[in-house]
N, C-alpha and C positions, 0 to 999 in steps of 0.2 A: 153918812148918805153919798157912797162915793159912785155906787152901781147904779146902773138905769132900771127902771122896772122891766119886767118883760114884756110889758104890753105898749110901753114907750118903742122898746126895738123893734116889738112886731110891728106896730103903727107907720113906722118909719119903711122900714122894708115893703112892705105890703102896697102904700100908697104911691112908691116910686115905681115908674115905668124901668124894664131892663135897660141899663146904661148900653149895651153893647146890641146896636141894631143889626140885626140877620146882613150883613154885608157881602158875606158870599155867597148867600141862596139869593139878593138881589142882582149880584153881577151875575151869577149862574144864569139866574134865569133871562137877563138882557142876552147874554151870550148864546144861550139857547135859540130864543129870535132869530139872532142873526145867523146862528147854523141852517136854521132852519129854511132861510133865504138864500144860503149857499147850497142847500141841498136842492131846493128848486131848482136854482138855476144850472145846477149839474145834473138835473133827471134825475135824481135820487128819491126815493117816498120813503120818508123817515120823520120820524119824531119824536120828540125827548119827553120819557117816560116821565110820568108825576113824581112816581116816588123817586127818581132819581131827583128832580129837584128839591124833595124833602129831604133827601139824604143830603145834599149839601147843602141845606139850612142846616142840618144837625151838624155837620164839619164847623160850622163858626159855633154853634152852641156848644155843643159837648166834647169835641175834640181837644188834643193837648196841645198847647201852644205852637210848638213845632209844624205840626200838623196844619193848622190856622193860617201861618205865615207862610209855607210852601204852597197851602193852597191858593190865597192871596197873589202869591207872585207867578203863579203857573197863570191864575186867570188875567195878570195883569200884563204876561207877556203874550197870552193866545188874544186878549185886546188889540194889543199894539199890530197883531196879524192881521186881526179880523176885517179893522176899521178900514183901512187903505185897500183892503183884497175886496171886500165887498165895492169899495167904490170903483175899483179897477174892473173887476167885473161887469158892475151896471154901466161904464163907458164902454167895456166891450159890447154888451148887449145894445147900447144905445147906436152905436155905429153899424149894425147889423151882423155882426161878427158872431159866431157860435162860443160861448162862455163854457160850453161843458167840460172843456180839458181842465181850463183854468180852475173852473169852479171844484172838479173833482180834486184837482192838487190840493186846493184850500180846504175844502173837507176832510183829505186826508191827513192835513195837519191839525185840523179840529179834533179830529177824532184820536190822534195818538196823545193832545192834550186831555181830553177826555177820559182817557185810559188811565193817564197819570193823576188825574184828580181821583177817580174812582178808586185808587189804589191808597190815597192817602185817607178816605174813610177807615174809621175805624173796623177792625174786622167782622164784628158782627152787623154794622151797616150795608155792606158792598152790596151791589146788584150788578150785574154786569151788562153792560147796554146791549140791547139790539139790533 
């Protein structure tokens, strides 16, 4: 009686939630919100498409390990640039100065990182940004 019955194995996996939360998708959603703030300060009308959010979530769930690791690293690097960048933009605006030139520069940084992240998606999941 060494083997587990199929019903026991099925019950264990069905009752347990997926142990890996959608870390990439959650972090990307937060970065997309930050990017929308930057775009607003830059005077750019843009919105991150819902499909792109879903693709980033798929990257976490279905992509090979190396793709996930690179995506996590890229997101961490982008977060490290966006947090102080937004703080600086808000300080510029609060002093009554025009934040658009600096916001445009930060938006370009975000756009390059976004392209990198999208390139990490498996080929059948890629959608180009608008």
